Structure formats: structure tokens, C-alpha cells
C-alpha positions, 0 to 999 in steps of 0.5 A: 858130741861131747859138747852136746852131751856135756851141755845135756848134763848141765841143764839136767842138773839145773832142772833137778835142782830147780825140782828139789828147790820147789819141794815142800821146804818152808822159812822160819815163819812156817811158810813154804817156798811157793808162798803158801801159808801154813794154816792155823786153826784154834779150838776154843773147848768149853772144859777139860774135866772129863775124859771125853773133852780131854780126848776130843781136844787130843783128837782134833790135835792129832787130826789137825797135825796130820794135815800139817796145820798149827793147832792152838787150844783155849780151855774156857774152864766152864766159863762163857766170859773166858770162852768169849776171851778165847774167841777173841784171841783166835779172831785177833790172831787170825786163825784160818778156822776155829772149832768151838765146843761152847759152854753155853748154847746162847752165850756162844752166839756173838762170838761166833758171829764176830768171827765170821764178820772177820772171815773166820768160819766156826765149826761146832763139835760136841755141842750146838749153839743158839739160833742166829749164829753164822757157823758152818755146821754143828758135828757131833753124835747122833744124840737122838738116834743114840738114845733111840737105838739103846732104848730099843735094845733095852725094850727087847731085853725087858720084854713084858716086865715093867720098867721103874726107872730114875734118870740122871741128866747133865744140866737143864736146858742142855740140848744134847742131853735133852735129845739123849734122854727123849731118844731113850724114851721114844725107843723104849715106847717104840719097842714096847707098844709098836708104834711107829717112830714118829708117834714114838717121838710125840709120846717121848716128847709129852714124857719128858714135859711131864717128867721135867714138870712133875719130877715123874712120868709114866707111859702105861701102855709101855709099862714104863715109868720114870720115878725121879730125875737127878741132875749130876753135871755129867760128872761121876761125883755129882752123878753119885750125888744125884742118884743116892736120894732117888735110889733110897726113895725108890729101892724096888728099881729095875733100872738107871737110866742116864744121859752120860756113862760118867754119871751112871758110874757114880749111880753104881757106886750109890747102888752099892752103897745102899746094898741094891742089886740087879738094876740095869745100868743104861746110857743114852750115849757116851762111850767110855772104855771104862763103861765098855769094860763093863758091859763087857762083863755084863754089869752095864747093859748098853750105851750109845756111841758118842766117840770124840775120835769120830767127831773130831775127824769128821770136824777136820774133814770138813775143814779141810775141805773148805780150807784146802779144797776150797769148798763154800763154808755156807754149803754145809747143813746146820747139823752133821752127824756121826752114825748112831749106835747101840754099844751092848755085850754082843758088839762092843768089840766092834767100837771098843778102839773108838772109846775114850 
């Protein structure tokens, strides 16, 4: 009996050692003892010249590292050639997946397709890319509906009062910017005329076409005019410059519209320098905490939620489904959107923690 008991004890100890040995220990190369390879992902970011992009990079790093992945970030500094070089680097390093926030939609397509040919999937974050790209999906906030919800909310606030606005746009040809401002136009027109959402989008596209061709646009039924458009490159400094002349020429403004918060911060400075008060500040989308603070104070009407944290979280979730769960990377829709929201004084606390 004693020998049998001793044998049982020895076998138990051996089994325990085997269980410990089959755990998550890794060798110096980052491989676990069962032969599994540590996942490597790259993030090709267009720039880090604004709080949004800095927060997006940080959020991707944090969410990916929670999964135990190695994350490499390469910054294009706004250069399409540097972006292509960064993508080549990721392909050469044999990344398991690449996140991309592209500098220019069409310029990114060849690099995405080279990655696909190498068996590396690309998930676009924040910015869409041109036609023909063999990417997995593009993850960003719902620019159209963010703008529309903000526009509807602003239309309700203004009642029957005429709206005379200027608008600050980011960059000519930028897809997200166009979606944001047409969303604003659609919401304002829908809210003030009572037309269907479908009709409002049709009218908003016509309004935007008029604005781009003539520099101003009016929808008489909605009592809504945009008297000028400035291009502020998404930054506060250039938003200030773009707003100055427009404000000087239109001192009777009710509203400054914008495609992001940073440009509108510049417009607020321009209004202050010109001694103009009582102008509503309305952003189609962004969600900077500085804007949320102003919304709390009542000096900034609203912004749409474009949270880098939610975009990153959703992007990493999709990557995990592919890399860990084995889901077919080609099974995703072309566009994957976060939930839209108009952030106002009434609900800003609900969204504050997701600001950047």
C-alpha cells in the first residue's frame, strides 16, 4: 500500500510539472512553448500633428497590447511617399496585420494591394481609401449621421430664425470632410423643412455642390445660407486664418459650422479678435475634450462624436476576430461604423470619457 501511495504521489508531481510546462511561458523570440507565434501588427498613421491622431495611436497601442500583441507605429508626417515606405517596411517585416490611417485615399491603394498580395490584411482606421483597394474594412465614426444628428439638433434650437453661416472645411476632396458637412446640411434642411431624410440628403448634396462651385449656397425654404467656405487643414492655427476674412465679410453671422473642433477653436479666436459675440459654434464631428468643456460652459453648441478610442477598440476587435478566432478577413463590409451621436450640453457627461 505504501509503494502504491508513493507511486501515486510521484505520478501526481510529474503531471503537475507537465501542466506548468504547458502554460504560457515564452522563449526569447516571443514564442510560447506550444509553438504559437506572437502576433505582430503595424499601424501606418498619416500624421500625429493633432490630438485626435495622437489619441488614435495611443488607443490602438493600448487595445492591441491588451491582447498581448507587438505593435509598431510608423508616422508618415503627411507624406504619401513616406506612407508607402512605411507600408513596405511592414510588409518586409511580415506583419500579421496592418492598421492604416491614410494620407490620401487613392495614393494608399497600391500599398494596400501589395500587403494583400503578401497575405497581410489591412484595416483602415479613421480615413477611407480609394476604389480598388483590397482592404478588410474601413472603421470610422458615422460621419454622415453624426453631421445629420448635429444639424437636426441645431435646427430645433434655431426655430424659425434665419441661419446665416460660414463653414470651415478640412481639405478639398477629403471624403470624411464632405460626409460631415453634407450631414450637417441634411440635418438642418430636414429639421427646418420637414422633408424626409432621403429628400434631405438629396437637397444637401445639391447645396454642397452649389457651395463648392460658387463659394456660397442657400436653401430658401430652410431659411439657411452658408455665405462662405474656408479651408483650415483640420488645425486650429489654419482654422483661425481661414475664418478671419470670412468673418470680416460677414459680421452678421448667426453660426460658424465646421468639419472638426480644432478649426472651430481657431474661428472662436477670430470672432473674439473681431469683437463679434453671440455666434453659435457647431461642429459636424470630432469630440475633443476641450470642445466638451466649452459645451458644458454653453459657449459651443454641439459636436458629433468621433472618438478615436471607440474607433481603435472596434478596429482591434475585428483584427482579433481574424487573427485569433479565424474569421475570414474578406467577410467584412467595406465600411464599419461606430454609433453616431450629437453631443450637446444635455448629454455631454455621457460622452466625456471618450473624448480626446
